[in-house]
N, C-alpha and C positions, 0 to 999 in steps of 0.2 A: 364522279359522275358527270357525264357531258351528255347533253341532249342533241347537240347539232348534227349530227348524222342521221337521227331520227326526224328533225324539222325538215333538213333538205329531201329526204324521202316522201314525207307527207305532204310538203308543198307540189312536189311533182305527181303525187297520187290522185285517185280518183275523188277522196274526198273534197280537194280543193277544185274541182271542176266548175261545179255552178256556184258563182258568186252572187251575193254574198253568203258565206258558209262559216261553219267553226272547223277548225282542224285541231285535232287533240294529239298530243303526244305523250305517251306515258314510258315511264322506265322505272321500276321499283316503287320507291315511296315518292316519286316527283312525276306531277301532272302537269302540263301546260297547255293551255287553249288560247289560240290564236282567233279572234273573230274578223276573219278577212273579208274585205270589200273588194280587194284588187290584186293580182298577181301576175306578174311575168317572170321572164328568165333573168333578169337581175334584181329586180325590187319588188315589192309587195305594200299594201296599205291595209292597215286593221284599225278598228274602232277600240280594241282592248286585247292586251295581253293579261291571261289570267295564270298564275301559278300557285301551286297548292303541292305541300309535302305533308305527308303523314308520319314524317321521321320521329315525332313525338307528338304527345296528345295535345298539349298546350303549351306556349310559350311564355315565358317570364318577360316581364316589363324590358330589364336589363339587356336578354337576349335579342328582343325585338329592336331595342336602340342600336345594339351592337352590329346588327345585320342591316340596319337601314344606314348606320353610318359606314361600314364597309362597302355597300353599293355606291353611296355617293362619293366615296374616294377612288373607287374602283372603275366606275363606269365614267369615264371623261371623253368618249367619243361621240357622244351624241350633239345635237346642235347646240345644246347649253349646257353648261356646268350644272351638276346637282348639288342640294344641299338639303339636310335634314330640316325642315321646316317646323315641325310640331313632334312632340314625343308625349301622347296621352296615357300614363299609366294606368289611369282609373278604367278606361276604355279598353286599353290594350292594343293601341295602334300608334303606327309611326306614319308620318306623312312626310315625303320627298318631293321637292318642287325642283324646277329649273330656277338656278339663281338669278340670271338675268334673262327673261323672255325674248323672244324674237319679236320684234316690232315691224310690221306691215301695215302702213298707213295709220288708222285708229283702231288697229287690232294690235293685241299682245297675246303670241301663243307660247305655251309651256306645257313641259311634261309634268305629270303628277302620279306618283306612285304612292299606294296606300298598303301598309304592310299590317296584318292582323295577328291577334294571338293564336288563330287556329293554324297557323303556317301557311297563310295565305297572303299573296301579292298580286296587286293590280297595277298595270300602267294604262295609262290612258293620256290623250293631249288634249288641252283645253285652249279655246281662244277665248278673249277677253275684248269686248266691244267698249272704247273709251266713251262713245257717243252716247249708247244706250246703257253701259254699266252693267252689262249682261255679260254673263260667261255660258259657253255651250262647249260640248265636246266635238273635237274634230277628229279626223282619221290620222294615225300615226305612218309616215312613209318612210321606209329604211330599205336598204339594200338586203340581200339573203344574208350576206355576209355579217352584217351589222347584227341582224336578229338572232343569227346563230351564236355569236359571239355573247350578244346580250342574255341569253338563255343559260349560257354556259357559266357567266359570270354571276348571275342571279343564284344558282347553285353553290359557285365556290366562294360565295361572301355569305353561305350559311354559318351560324356559330356552331 
């Protein structure tokens, strides 16, 4: 299952006209929502990518961990390598983060992916301010090709 052709069409469609906006792509049991903040012919910015599959009603803790491990191993083309940071079997959640955040001055930015037992995945980008010790969300910026590849890889990594 691939979503990339639908993503390309959705980014050029009428739903992506007035920014910020949500662009939703659905195919069978797969649903991807991009919370777009900017979009151009080469790249885009989004506050979050939300993916959900209804392929099964609930995911077991080992299957969530396996999904997270496969994503961390396969998605090697973002700014920082990914690593499974935490696997909470009681809460039914896996957290993946950038292994080494990108440093810019007193700020450290990293990707954060949360996978839930309902077959959900949320990708965001966080910045941590060393001076204030505060973290806050920032936009993810990617080329269209990277977001298309990422969406297909999320599905390809499903257990």
